[in-house]
PQR file of N, CA, C, O and H, with PARSE charges and radii, in Angstrom:
ATOM      1  N   MET A   1       0.839  -1.179   0.000 -0.4000 1.5000
ATOM      2  CA  MET A   1       0.000   0.000   0.000 -0.0000 2.0000
ATOM      3  C   MET A   1       0.891   1.252   0.000  0.5500 1.7000
ATOM      4  O   MET A   1       1.920   1.305   0.673 -0.5500 1.4000
ATOM      5  N   ILE A   2       0.474   2.222  -0.751 -0.4000 1.5000
ATOM      6  CA  ILE A   2       1.205   3.494  -0.821 -0.0000 2.0000
ATOM      7  C   ILE A   2       0.895   4.289   0.443  0.5500 1.7000
ATOM      8  O   ILE A   2      -0.271   4.424   0.814 -0.5500 1.4000
ATOM      9  H   ILE A   2      -0.362   2.179  -1.298  0.4000 1.0000
ATOM     10  N   PRO A   3       1.924   4.819   1.110 -0.5600 1.5000
ATOM     11  CA  PRO A   3       1.693   5.580   2.344  0.2800 2.0000
ATOM     12  C   PRO A   3       0.816   6.814   2.111  0.5500 1.7000
ATOM     13  O   PRO A   3       0.786   7.393   1.025 -0.5500 1.4000
ATOM     14  N   PHE A   4       0.112   7.184   3.171 -0.4000 1.5000
ATOM     15  CA  PHE A   4      -0.761   8.354   3.134 -0.0000 2.0000
ATOM     16  C   PHE A   4      -0.012   9.588   2.626  0.5500 1.7000
ATOM     17  O   PHE A   4      -0.529  10.323   1.785 -0.5500 1.4000
ATOM     18  H   PHE A   4       0.137   6.713   4.053  0.4000 1.0000
ATOM     19  N   SER A   5       1.192   9.816   3.128 -0.4000 1.5000
ATOM     20  CA  SER A   5       1.956  11.013   2.751 -0.0000 2.0000
ATOM     21  C   SER A   5       2.199  11.071   1.245  0.5500 1.7000
ATOM     22  O   SER A   5       2.084  12.134   0.636 -0.5500 1.4000
ATOM     23  H   SER A   5       1.612   9.218   3.812  0.4000 1.0000
ATOM     24  N   GLU A   6       2.532   9.940   0.652 -0.4000 1.5000
ATOM     25  CA  GLU A   6       2.792   9.909  -0.786 -0.0000 2.0000
ATOM     26  C   GLU A   6       1.512  10.106  -1.587  0.5500 1.7000
ATOM     27  O   GLU A   6       1.500  10.839  -2.576 -0.5500 1.4000
ATOM     28  H   GLU A   6       2.626   9.076   1.148  0.4000 1.0000
ATOM     29  N   GLN A   7       0.441   9.458  -1.162 -0.4000 1.5000
ATOM     30  CA  GLN A   7      -0.833   9.629  -1.864 -0.0000 2.0000
ATOM     31  C   GLN A   7      -1.281  11.077  -1.816  0.5500 1.7000
ATOM     32  O   GLN A   7      -1.696  11.643  -2.827 -0.5500 1.4000
ATOM     33  H   GLN A   7       0.450   8.863  -0.358  0.4000 1.0000
ATOM     34  N   LEU A   8      -1.196  11.674  -0.634 -0.4000 1.5000
ATOM     35  CA  LEU A   8      -1.620  13.064  -0.485 -0.0000 2.0000
ATOM     36  C   LEU A   8      -0.788  13.977  -1.377  0.5500 1.7000
ATOM     37  O   LEU A   8      -1.331  14.885  -2.005 -0.5500 1.4000
ATOM     38  H   LEU A   8      -0.859  11.215   0.187  0.4000 1.0000
ATOM     39  N   SER A   9       0.507  13.753  -1.440 -0.4000 1.5000
ATOM     40  CA  SER A   9       1.375  14.573  -2.282 -0.0000 2.0000
ATOM     41  C   SER A   9       0.990  14.476  -3.751  0.5500 1.7000
ATOM     42  O   SER A   9       0.927  15.487  -4.451 -0.5500 1.4000
ATOM     43  H   SER A   9       0.949  13.015  -0.930  0.4000 1.0000
ATOM     44  N   VAL A  10       0.734  13.269  -4.211 -0.4000 1.5000
ATOM     45  CA  VAL A  10       0.341  13.074  -5.612 -0.0000 2.0000
ATOM     46  C   VAL A  10      -0.965  13.798  -5.908  0.5500 1.7000
ATOM     47  O   VAL A  10      -1.077  14.519  -6.899 -0.5500 1.4000
ATOM     48  H   VAL A  10       0.785  12.448  -3.642  0.4000 1.0000
ATOM     49  N   TYR A  11      -1.940  13.601  -5.046 -0.4000 1.5000
ATOM     50  CA  TYR A  11      -3.249  14.218  -5.275 -0.0000 2.0000
ATOM     51  C   TYR A  11      -3.189  15.742  -5.167  0.5500 1.7000
ATOM     52  O   TYR A  11      -3.872  16.447  -5.909 -0.5500 1.4000
ATOM     53  H   TYR A  11      -1.849  13.016  -4.240  0.4000 1.0000
ATOM     54  N   LEU A  12      -2.384  16.238  -4.256 -0.4000 1.5000
ATOM     55  CA  LEU A  12      -2.253  17.686  -4.094 -0.0000 2.0000
ATOM     56  C   LEU A  12      -1.604  18.301  -5.329  0.5500 1.7000
ATOM     57  O   LEU A  12      -2.072  19.320  -5.837 -0.5500 1.4000
ATOM     58  H   LEU A  12      -1.829  15.665  -3.653  0.4000 1.0000
ATOM     59  N   GLU A  13      -0.534  17.688  -5.809 -0.4000 1.5000
ATOM     60  CA  GLU A  13       0.128  18.205  -7.006 -0.0000 2.0000
ATOM     61  C   GLU A  13      -0.793  18.139  -8.216  0.5500 1.7000
ATOM     62  O   GLU A  13      -0.842  19.070  -9.019 -0.5500 1.4000
ATOM     63  H   GLU A  13      -0.153  16.861  -5.396  0.4000 1.0000
ATOM     64  N   ARG A  14      -1.519  17.040  -8.342 -0.4000 1.5000
ATOM     65  CA  ARG A  14      -2.439  16.882  -9.470 -0.0000 2.0000
ATOM     66  C   ARG A  14      -3.538  17.942  -9.455  0.5500 1.7000
ATOM     67  O   ARG A  14      -3.964  18.422 -10.505 -0.5500 1.4000
ATOM     68  H   ARG A  14      -1.479  16.283  -7.690  0.4000 1.0000
ATOM     69  N   SER A  15      -3.988  18.300  -8.261 -0.4000 1.5000
ATOM     70  CA  SER A  15      -5.084  19.266  -8.149 -0.0000 2.0000
ATOM     71  C   SER A  15      -4.645  20.697  -8.439  0.5500 1.7000
ATOM     72  O   SER A  15      -5.466  21.541  -8.798 -0.5500 1.4000
ATOM     73  H   SER A  15      -3.642  17.910  -7.408  0.4000 1.0000
ATOM     74  N   GLY A  16      -3.354  20.969  -8.283 -0.4000 1.5000
ATOM     75  CA  GLY A  16      -2.865  22.332  -8.468 -0.0000 2.0000
ATOM     76  C   GLY A  16      -3.011  23.194  -7.223  0.5500 1.7000
ATOM     77  O   GLY A  16      -2.680  24.380  -7.241 -0.5500 1.4000
ATOM     78  H   GLY A  16      -2.687  20.284  -7.991  0.4000 1.0000
ATOM     79  N   MET A  17      -3.508  22.598  -6.139 -0.4000 1.5000
ATOM     80  CA  MET A  17      -3.658  23.330  -4.882 -0.0000 2.0000
ATOM     81  C   MET A  17      -2.321  23.375  -4.137  0.5500 1.7000
ATOM     82  O   MET A  17      -1.463  22.510  -4.312 -0.5500 1.4000
ATOM     83  H   MET A  17      -3.777  21.635  -6.124  0.4000 1.0000
ATOM     84  N   THR A  18      -2.171  24.392  -3.313 -0.4000 1.5000
ATOM     85  CA  THR A  18      -1.019  24.456  -2.419 -0.0000 2.0000
ATOM     86  C   THR A  18      -1.406  23.835  -1.081  0.5500 1.7000
ATOM     87  O   THR A  18      -2.582  23.577  -0.821 -0.5500 1.4000
ATOM     88  H   THR A  18      -2.868  25.095  -3.171  0.4000 1.0000
ATOM     89  N   GLU A  19      -0.415  23.601  -0.246 -0.4000 1.5000
ATOM     90  CA  GLU A  19      -0.704  23.109   1.102 -0.0000 2.0000
ATOM     91  C   GLU A  19      -1.605  24.089   1.838  0.5500 1.7000
ATOM     92  O   GLU A  19      -2.520  23.685   2.556 -0.5500 1.4000
ATOM     93  H   GLU A  19       0.540  23.810  -0.458  0.4000 1.0000
ATOM     94  N   ALA A  20      -1.341  25.381   1.656 -0.4000 1.5000
ATOM     95  CA  ALA A  20      -2.149  26.407   2.321 -0.0000 2.0000
ATOM     96  C   ALA A  20      -3.590  26.397   1.809  0.5500 1.7000
ATOM     97  O   ALA A  20      -4.529  26.578   2.585 -0.5500 1.4000
ATOM     98  H   ALA A  20      -0.598  25.709   1.073  0.4000 1.0000
ATOM     99  N   ASP A  21      -3.763  26.185   0.510 -0.4000 1.5000
ATOM    100  CA  ASP A  21      -5.114  26.098  -0.063 -0.0000 2.0000
ATOM    101  C   ASP A  21      -5.889  24.948   0.571  0.5500 1.7000
ATOM    102  O   ASP A  21      -7.031  25.108   1.003 -0.5500 1.4000
ATOM    103  H   ASP A  21      -3.000  26.038  -0.121  0.4000 1.0000
ATOM    104  N   LEU A  22      -5.242  23.789   0.615 -0.4000 1.5000
ATOM    105  CA  LEU A  22      -5.907  22.614   1.171 -0.0000 2.0000
ATOM    106  C   LEU A  22      -6.203  22.807   2.649  0.5500 1.7000
ATOM    107  O   LEU A  22      -7.288  22.469   3.124 -0.5500 1.4000
ATOM    108  H   LEU A  22      -4.315  23.659   0.264  0.4000 1.0000
ATOM    109  N   ALA A  23      -5.243  23.349   3.367 -0.4000 1.5000
ATOM    110  CA  ALA A  23      -5.441  23.585   4.798 -0.0000 2.0000
ATOM    111  C   ALA A  23      -6.650  24.489   5.032  0.5500 1.7000
ATOM    112  O   ALA A  23      -7.476  24.212   5.901 -0.5500 1.4000
ATOM    113  H   ALA A  23      -4.362  23.624   2.982  0.4000 1.0000
ATOM    114  N   GLY A  24      -6.752  25.552   4.268 -0.4000 1.5000
ATOM    115  CA  GLY A  24      -7.888  26.461   4.402 -0.0000 2.0000
ATOM    116  C   GLY A  24      -9.205  25.785   4.078  0.5500 1.7000
ATOM    117  O   GLY A  24     -10.220  26.040   4.726 -0.5500 1.4000
ATOM    118  H   GLY A  24      -6.080  25.778   3.562  0.4000 1.0000
ATOM    119  N   ALA A  25      -9.185  24.922   3.075 -0.4000 1.5000
ATOM    120  CA  ALA A  25     -10.409  24.248   2.655 -0.0000 2.0000
ATOM    121  C   ALA A  25     -10.913  23.248   3.694  0.5500 1.7000
ATOM    122  O   ALA A  25     -12.116  23.004   3.788 -0.5500 1.4000
ATOM    123  H   ALA A  25      -8.360  24.714   2.549  0.4000 1.0000
ATOM    124  N   ILE A  26      -9.997  22.670   4.473 -0.4000 1.5000
ATOM    125  CA  ILE A  26     -10.424  21.641   5.422 -0.0000 2.0000
ATOM    126  C   ILE A  26     -10.354  22.087   6.879  0.5500 1.7000
ATOM    127  O   ILE A  26     -10.710  21.330   7.782 -0.5500 1.4000
ATOM    128  H   ILE A  26      -9.020  22.868   4.397  0.4000 1.0000
ATOM    129  N   GLY A  27      -9.891  23.325   7.106 -0.4000 1.5000
ATOM    130  CA  GLY A  27      -9.912  23.875   8.458 -0.0000 2.0000
ATOM    131  C   GLY A  27      -8.776  23.435   9.367  0.5500 1.7000
ATOM    132  O   GLY A  27      -8.952  23.311  10.579 -0.5500 1.4000
ATOM    133  H   GLY A  27      -9.602  23.939   6.372  0.4000 1.0000
ATOM    134  N   VAL A  28      -7.600  23.198   8.772 -0.4000 1.5000
ATOM    135  CA  VAL A  28      -6.414  22.896   9.579 -0.0000 2.0000
ATOM    136  C   VAL A  28      -5.325  23.899   9.227  0.5500 1.7000
ATOM    137  O   VAL A  28      -5.448  24.647   8.257 -0.5500 1.4000
ATOM    138  H   VAL A  28      -7.457  23.299   7.787  0.4000 1.0000
ATOM    139  N   ARG A  29      -4.271  23.908  10.013 -0.4000 1.5000
ATOM    140  CA  ARG A  29      -3.159  24.813   9.724 -0.0000 2.0000
ATOM    141  C   ARG A  29      -2.321  24.270   8.563  0.5500 1.7000
ATOM    142  O   ARG A  29      -2.229  23.056   8.380 -0.5500 1.4000
ATOM    143  H   ARG A  29      -4.171  23.300  10.801  0.4000 1.0000
ATOM    144  N   PRO A  30      -1.710  25.163   7.781 -0.5600 1.5000
ATOM    145  CA  PRO A  30      -0.836  24.706   6.691  0.2800 2.0000
ATOM    146  C   PRO A  30       0.284  23.782   7.181  0.5500 1.7000
ATOM    147  O   PRO A  30       0.712  22.880   6.461 -0.5500 1.4000
ATOM    148  N   GLN A  31       0.747  24.013   8.397 -0.4000 1.5000
ATOM    149  CA  GLN A  31       1.799  23.159   8.958 -0.0000 2.0000
ATOM    150  C   GLN A  31       1.302  21.722   9.118  0.5500 1.7000
ATOM    151  O   GLN A  31       2.075  20.772   8.987 -0.5500 1.4000
ATOM    152  H   GLN A  31       0.399  24.746   8.982  0.4000 1.0000
ATOM    153  N   THR A  32       0.026  21.572   9.397 -0.4000 1.5000
ATOM    154  CA  THR A  32      -0.541  20.231   9.535 -0.0000 2.0000
ATOM    155  C   THR A  32      -0.465  19.487   8.213  0.5500 1.7000
ATOM    156  O   THR A  32      -0.051  18.329   8.178 -0.5500 1.4000
ATOM    157  H   THR A  32      -0.602  22.344   9.503  0.4000 1.0000
ATOM    158  N   VAL A  33      -0.856  20.135   7.134 -0.4000 1.5000
ATOM    159  CA  VAL A  33      -0.792  19.506   5.817 -0.0000 2.0000
ATOM    160  C   VAL A  33       0.667  19.207   5.456  0.5500 1.7000
ATOM    161  O   VAL A  33       0.964  18.152   4.896 -0.5500 1.4000
ATOM    162  H   VAL A  33      -1.192  21.076   7.163  0.4000 1.0000
ATOM    163  N   ALA A  34       1.559  20.116   5.771 -0.4000 1.5000
ATOM    164  CA  ALA A  34       2.985  19.896   5.497 -0.0000 2.0000
ATOM    165  C   ALA A  34       3.503  18.677   6.260  0.5500 1.7000
ATOM    166  O   ALA A  34       4.284  17.892   5.723 -0.5500 1.4000
ATOM    167  H   ALA A  34       1.318  20.973   6.227  0.4000 1.0000
ATOM    168  N   ARG A  35       3.073  18.519   7.499 -0.4000 1.5000
ATOM    169  CA  ARG A  35       3.499  17.367   8.300 -0.0000 2.0000
ATOM    170  C   ARG A  35       2.912  16.069   7.767  0.5500 1.7000
ATOM    171  O   ARG A  35       3.573  15.031   7.806 -0.5500 1.4000
ATOM    172  H   ARG A  35       2.438  19.156   7.936  0.4000 1.0000
ATOM    173  N   TRP A  36       1.680  16.113   7.270 -0.4000 1.5000
ATOM    174  CA  TRP A  36       1.090  14.931   6.640 -0.0000 2.0000
ATOM    175  C   TRP A  36       1.907  14.532   5.416  0.5500 1.7000
ATOM    176  O   TRP A  36       2.218  13.357   5.222 -0.5500 1.4000
ATOM    177  H   TRP A  36       1.144  16.957   7.239  0.4000 1.0000
ATOM    178  N   ARG A  37       2.252  15.526   4.589 -0.4000 1.5000
ATOM    179  CA  ARG A  37       2.988  15.238   3.346 -0.0000 2.0000
ATOM    180  C   ARG A  37       4.399  14.745   3.605  0.5500 1.7000
ATOM    181  O   ARG A  37       4.912  13.913   2.857 -0.5500 1.4000
ATOM    182  H   ARG A  37       1.999  16.481   4.747  0.4000 1.0000
ATOM    183  N   SER A  38       5.027  15.242   4.644 -0.4000 1.5000
ATOM    184  CA  SER A  38       6.406  14.839   4.928 -0.0000 2.0000
ATOM    185  C   SER A  38       6.479  13.469   5.588  0.5500 1.7000
ATOM    186  O   SER A  38       7.543  12.852   5.636 -0.5500 1.4000
ATOM    187  H   SER A  38       4.610  15.918   5.252  0.4000 1.0000
ATOM    188  N   GLY A  39       5.351  13.000   6.094 -0.4000 1.5000
ATOM    189  CA  GLY A  39       5.330  11.728   6.804 -0.0000 2.0000
ATOM    190  C   GLY A  39       5.600  11.876   8.288  0.5500 1.7000
ATOM    191  O   GLY A  39       5.658  10.880   9.009 -0.5500 1.4000
ATOM    192  H   GLY A  39       4.487  13.502   6.055  0.4000 1.0000
ATOM    193  N   ALA A  40       5.767  13.115   8.761 -0.4000 1.5000
ATOM    194  CA  ALA A  40       5.995  13.354  10.189 -0.0000 2.0000
ATOM    195  C   ALA A  40       4.784  12.915  11.003  0.5500 1.7000
ATOM    196  O   ALA A  40       4.917  12.488  12.150 -0.5500 1.4000
ATOM    197  H   ALA A  40       5.720  13.925   8.176  0.4000 1.0000
ATOM    198  N   VAL A  41       3.607  13.024  10.402 -0.4000 1.5000
ATOM    199  CA  VAL A  41       2.374  12.523  11.013 -0.0000 2.0000
ATOM    200  C   VAL A  41       1.908  11.378  10.134  0.5500 1.7000
ATOM    201  O   VAL A  41       1.535  11.590   8.980 -0.5500 1.4000
ATOM    202  H   VAL A  41       3.499  13.371   9.471  0.4000 1.0000
ATOM    203  N   ARG A  42       1.926  10.191  10.661 -0.4000 1.5000
ATOM    204  CA  ARG A  42       1.576   9.021   9.857 -0.0000 2.0000
ATOM    205  C   ARG A  42       0.078   8.843   9.715  0.5500 1.7000
ATOM    206  O   ARG A  42      -0.398   8.326   8.704 -0.5500 1.4000
ATOM    207  H   ARG A  42       2.229  10.019  11.598  0.4000 1.0000
ATOM    208  N   ARG A  43      -0.671   9.272  10.733 -0.4000 1.5000
ATOM    209  CA  ARG A  43      -2.134   9.143  10.712 -0.0000 2.0000
ATOM    210  C   ARG A  43      -2.768  10.451  11.155  0.5500 1.7000
ATOM    211  O   ARG A  43      -2.540  10.895  12.280 -0.5500 1.4000
ATOM    212  H   ARG A  43      -0.284   9.691  11.554  0.4000 1.0000
ATOM    213  N   PRO A  44      -3.551  11.068  10.300 -0.5600 1.5000
ATOM    214  CA  PRO A  44      -4.274  12.264  10.724  0.2800 2.0000
ATOM    215  C   PRO A  44      -5.182  11.938  11.901  0.5500 1.7000
ATOM    216  O   PRO A  44      -5.680  10.819  12.023 -0.5500 1.4000
ATOM    217  N   ARG A  45      -5.389  12.913  12.756 -0.4000 1.5000
ATOM    218  CA  ARG A  45      -6.228  12.710  13.942 -0.0000 2.0000
ATOM    219  C   ARG A  45      -7.691  12.487  13.606  0.5500 1.7000
ATOM    220  O   ARG A  45      -8.401  11.752  14.291 -0.5500 1.4000
ATOM    221  H   ARG A  45      -4.984  13.822  12.657  0.4000 1.0000
ATOM    222  N   SER A  46      -8.123  13.134  12.542 -0.4000 1.5000
ATOM    223  CA  SER A  46      -9.551  13.141  12.237 -0.0000 2.0000
ATOM    224  C   SER A  46      -9.847  12.511  10.879  0.5500 1.7000
ATOM    225  O   SER A  46      -9.300  12.917   9.853 -0.5500 1.4000
ATOM    226  H   SER A  46      -7.546  13.731  11.985  0.4000 1.0000
ATOM    227  N   ARG A  47     -10.723  11.515  10.899 -0.4000 1.5000
ATOM    228  CA  ARG A  47     -11.182  10.906   9.646 -0.0000 2.0000
ATOM    229  C   ARG A  47     -11.898  11.967   8.803  0.5500 1.7000
ATOM    230  O   ARG A  47     -11.810  11.962   7.575 -0.5500 1.4000
ATOM    231  H   ARG A  47     -11.167  11.186  11.733  0.4000 1.0000
ATOM    232  N   ASN A  48     -12.595  12.858   9.471 -0.4000 1.5000
ATOM    233  CA  ASN A  48     -13.320  13.911   8.765 -0.0000 2.0000
ATOM    234  C   ASN A  48     -12.363  14.812   7.984  0.5500 1.7000
ATOM    235  O   ASN A  48     -12.701  15.261   6.888 -0.5500 1.4000
ATOM    236  H   ASN A  48     -12.666  12.861  10.468  0.4000 1.0000
ATOM    237  N   SER A  49     -11.182  15.082   8.528 -0.4000 1.5000
ATOM    238  CA  SER A  49     -10.194  15.894   7.804 -0.0000 2.0000
ATOM    239  C   SER A  49      -9.776  15.213   6.511  0.5500 1.7000
ATOM    240  O   SER A  49      -9.598  15.870   5.485 -0.5500 1.4000
ATOM    241  H   SER A  49     -10.908  14.718   9.418  0.4000 1.0000
ATOM    242  N   VAL A  50      -9.622  13.902   6.562 -0.4000 1.5000
ATOM    243  CA  VAL A  50      -9.244  13.152   5.362 -0.0000 2.0000
ATOM    244  C   VAL A  50     -10.382  13.185   4.350  0.5500 1.7000
ATOM    245  O   VAL A  50     -10.141  13.347   3.153 -0.5500 1.4000
ATOM    246  H   VAL A  50      -9.768  13.369   7.395  0.4000 1.0000
ATOM    247  N   LEU A  51     -11.613  13.035   4.813 -0.4000 1.5000
ATOM    248  CA  LEU A  51     -12.761  13.108   3.912 -0.0000 2.0000
ATOM    249  C   LEU A  51     -12.878  14.485   3.268  0.5500 1.7000
ATOM    250  O   LEU A  51     -13.144  14.593   2.071 -0.5500 1.4000
ATOM    251  H   LEU A  51     -11.809  12.904   5.785  0.4000 1.0000
ATOM    252  N   LEU A  52     -12.682  15.529   4.053 -0.4000 1.5000
ATOM    253  CA  LEU A  52     -12.728  16.884   3.511 -0.0000 2.0000
ATOM    254  C   LEU A  52     -11.601  17.125   2.519  0.5500 1.7000
ATOM    255  O   LEU A  52     -11.792  17.790   1.501 -0.5500 1.4000
ATOM    256  H   LEU A  52     -12.466  15.442   5.025  0.4000 1.0000
ATOM    257  N   ALA A  53     -10.428  16.583   2.818 -0.4000 1.5000
ATOM    258  CA  ALA A  53      -9.290  16.715   1.905 -0.0000 2.0000
ATOM    259  C   ALA A  53      -9.600  16.024   0.580  0.5500 1.7000
ATOM    260  O   ALA A  53      -9.341  16.575  -0.490 -0.5500 1.4000
ATOM    261  H   ALA A  53     -10.273  16.043   3.645  0.4000 1.0000
ATOM    262  N   ALA A  54     -10.152  14.823   0.658 -0.4000 1.5000
ATOM    263  CA  ALA A  54     -10.502  14.087  -0.562 -0.0000 2.0000
ATOM    264  C   ALA A  54     -11.496  14.869  -1.405  0.5500 1.7000
ATOM    265  O   ALA A  54     -11.361  14.952  -2.626 -0.5500 1.4000
ATOM    266  H   ALA A  54     -10.363  14.376   1.527  0.4000 1.0000
ATOM    267  N   GLU A  55     -12.487  15.436  -0.747 -0.4000 1.5000
ATOM    268  CA  GLU A  55     -13.487  16.229  -1.466 -0.0000 2.0000
ATOM    269  C   GLU A  55     -12.855  17.472  -2.084  0.5500 1.7000
ATOM    270  O   GLU A  55     -13.119  17.801  -3.240 -0.5500 1.4000
ATOM    271  H   GLU A  55     -12.596  15.368   0.245  0.4000 1.0000
ATOM    272  N   SER A  56     -12.025  18.157  -1.312 -0.4000 1.5000
ATOM    273  CA  SER A  56     -11.384  19.379  -1.795 -0.0000 2.0000
ATOM    274  C   SER A  56     -10.437  19.111  -2.959  0.5500 1.7000
ATOM    275  O   SER A  56     -10.264  19.954  -3.839 -0.5500 1.4000
ATOM    276  H   SER A  56     -11.810  17.890  -0.372  0.4000 1.0000
ATOM    277  N   LEU A  57      -9.829  17.933  -2.954 -0.4000 1.5000
ATOM    278  CA  LEU A  57      -8.886  17.569  -4.010 -0.0000 2.0000
ATOM    279  C   LEU A  57      -9.589  16.975  -5.231  0.5500 1.7000
ATOM    280  O   LEU A  57      -8.950  16.681  -6.241 -0.5500 1.4000
ATOM    281  H   LEU A  57      -9.969  17.248  -2.239  0.4000 1.0000
ATOM    282  N   GLY A  58     -10.898  16.803  -5.131 -0.4000 1.5000
ATOM    283  CA  GLY A  58     -11.677  16.288  -6.249 -0.0000 2.0000
ATOM    284  C   GLY A  58     -11.452  14.809  -6.523  0.5500 1.7000
ATOM    285  O   GLY A  58     -11.504  14.370  -7.672 -0.5500 1.4000
ATOM    286  H   GLY A  58     -11.417  17.043  -4.311  0.4000 1.0000
ATOM    287  N   LEU A  59     -11.202  14.044  -5.468 -0.4000 1.5000
ATOM    288  CA  LEU A  59     -10.939  12.618  -5.643 -0.0000 2.0000
ATOM    289  C   LEU A  59     -12.223  11.857  -5.921  0.5500 1.7000
ATOM    290  O   LEU A  59     -13.297  12.208  -5.431 -0.5500 1.4000
ATOM    291  H   LEU A  59     -11.160  14.401  -4.534  0.4000 1.0000
ATOM    292  N   GLY A  60     -12.087  10.817  -6.713 -0.4000 1.5000
ATOM    293  CA  GLY A  60     -13.192   9.905  -6.952 -0.0000 2.0000
ATOM    294  C   GLY A  60     -13.352   8.982  -5.754  0.5500 1.7000
ATOM    295  O   GLY A  60     -12.555   9.016  -4.817 -0.5500 1.4000
ATOM    296  H   GLY A  60     -11.215  10.532  -7.111  0.4000 1.0000
ATOM    297  N   VAL A  61     -14.386   8.162  -5.798 -0.4000 1.5000
ATOM    298  CA  VAL A  61     -14.700   7.274  -4.679 -0.0000 2.0000
ATOM    299  C   VAL A  61     -13.547   6.315  -4.378  0.5500 1.7000
ATOM    300  O   VAL A  61     -13.183   6.143  -3.215 -0.5500 1.4000
ATOM    301  H   VAL A  61     -15.033   8.134  -6.560  0.4000 1.0000
ATOM    302  N   SER A  62     -12.976   5.700  -5.386 -0.4000 1.5000
ATOM    303  CA  SER A  62     -11.909   4.722  -5.145 -0.0000 2.0000
ATOM    304  C   SER A  62     -10.651   5.403  -4.600  0.5500 1.7000
ATOM    305  O   SER A  62      -9.992   4.867  -3.710 -0.5500 1.4000
ATOM    306  H   SER A  62     -13.271   5.840  -6.331  0.4000 1.0000
ATOM    307  N   GLU A  63     -10.318   6.577  -5.130 -0.4000 1.5000
ATOM    308  CA  GLU A  63      -9.154   7.303  -4.611 -0.0000 2.0000
ATOM    309  C   GLU A  63      -9.393   7.749  -3.173  0.5500 1.7000
ATOM    310  O   GLU A  63      -8.500   7.656  -2.330 -0.5500 1.4000
ATOM    311  H   GLU A  63     -10.854   7.013  -5.854  0.4000 1.0000
ATOM    312  N   ARG A  64     -10.599   8.233  -2.898 -0.4000 1.5000
ATOM    313  CA  ARG A  64     -10.943   8.636  -1.532 -0.0000 2.0000
ATOM    314  C   ARG A  64     -10.793   7.459  -0.575  0.5500 1.7000
ATOM    315  O   ARG A  64     -10.221   7.598   0.507 -0.5500 1.4000
ATOM    316  H   ARG A  64     -11.324   8.309  -3.582  0.4000 1.0000
ATOM    317  N   ASP A  65     -11.304   6.312  -0.973 -0.4000 1.5000
ATOM    318  CA  ASP A  65     -11.229   5.129  -0.125 -0.0000 2.0000
ATOM    319  C   ASP A  65      -9.781   4.687   0.107  0.5500 1.7000
ATOM    320  O   ASP A  65      -9.429   4.291   1.219 -0.5500 1.4000
ATOM    321  H   ASP A  65     -11.769   6.198  -1.852  0.4000 1.0000
ATOM    322  N   GLU A  66      -8.943   4.751  -0.924 -0.4000 1.5000
ATOM    323  CA  GLU A  66      -7.531   4.409  -0.776 -0.0000 2.0000
ATOM    324  C   GLU A  66      -6.848   5.364   0.200  0.5500 1.7000
ATOM    325  O   GLU A  66      -6.023   4.950   1.015 -0.5500 1.4000
ATOM    326  H   GLU A  66      -9.228   5.072  -1.827  0.4000 1.0000
ATOM    327  N   LEU A  67      -7.200   6.641   0.107 -0.4000 1.5000
ATOM    328  CA  LEU A  67      -6.610   7.625   1.014 -0.0000 2.0000
ATOM    329  C   LEU A  67      -7.053   7.359   2.446  0.5500 1.7000
ATOM    330  O   LEU A  67      -6.247   7.462   3.371 -0.5500 1.4000
ATOM    331  H   LEU A  67      -7.870   6.977  -0.555  0.4000 1.0000
ATOM    332  N   LEU A  68      -8.305   7.025   2.637 -0.4000 1.5000
ATOM    333  CA  LEU A  68      -8.807   6.704   3.975 -0.0000 2.0000
ATOM    334  C   LEU A  68      -8.118   5.481   4.565  0.5500 1.7000
ATOM    335  O   LEU A  68      -7.753   5.476   5.741 -0.5500 1.4000
ATOM    336  H   LEU A  68      -8.960   6.942   1.885  0.4000 1.0000
ATOM    337  N   VAL A  69      -7.942   4.457   3.761 -0.4000 1.5000
ATOM    338  CA  VAL A  69      -7.262   3.249   4.242 -0.0000 2.0000
ATOM    339  C   VAL A  69      -5.823   3.573   4.614  0.5500 1.7000
ATOM    340  O   VAL A  69      -5.333   3.127   5.651 -0.5500 1.4000
ATOM    341  H   VAL A  69      -8.239   4.460   2.806  0.4000 1.0000
ATOM    342  N   ALA A  70      -5.143   4.348   3.771 -0.4000 1.5000
ATOM    343  CA  ALA A  70      -3.751   4.710   4.060 -0.0000 2.0000
ATOM    344  C   ALA A  70      -3.643   5.564   5.318  0.5500 1.7000
ATOM    345  O   ALA A  70      -2.643   5.512   6.034 -0.5500 1.4000
ATOM    346  H   ALA A  70      -5.541   4.710   2.929  0.4000 1.0000
ATOM    347  N   ALA A  71      -4.690   6.355   5.577 -0.4000 1.5000
ATOM    348  CA  ALA A  71      -4.694   7.233   6.757 -0.0000 2.0000
ATOM    349  C   ALA A  71      -4.984   6.463   8.042  0.5500 1.7000
ATOM    350  O   ALA A  71      -4.815   6.986   9.144 -0.5500 1.4000
ATOM    351  H   ALA A  71      -5.502   6.397   4.996  0.4000 1.0000
ATOM    352  N   GLY A  72      -5.420   5.218   7.887 -0.4000 1.5000
ATOM    353  CA  GLY A  72      -5.696   4.389   9.060 -0.0000 2.0000
ATOM    354  C   GLY A  72      -7.076   4.595   9.589  0.5500 1.7000
ATOM    355  O   GLY A  72      -7.458   3.967  10.576 -0.5500 1.4000
ATOM    356  H   GLY A  72      -5.558   4.793   6.992  0.4000 1.0000
TER
END
């Protein structure tokens, strides 16, 4: 399985959003998104944050589900 940090990085780059854009869209600090992408945080605290991120990044159902599984 591809780690959450790598999946998030791919989806973020594909969307054209910045870490700050995504953070604003889901209600977390930009540093939080940066820590997710770097792998410093292996599992986000909130499943809802991952769901909001998936929606903000325009992920399809299968991509969203893969991101949720990777997030734990």
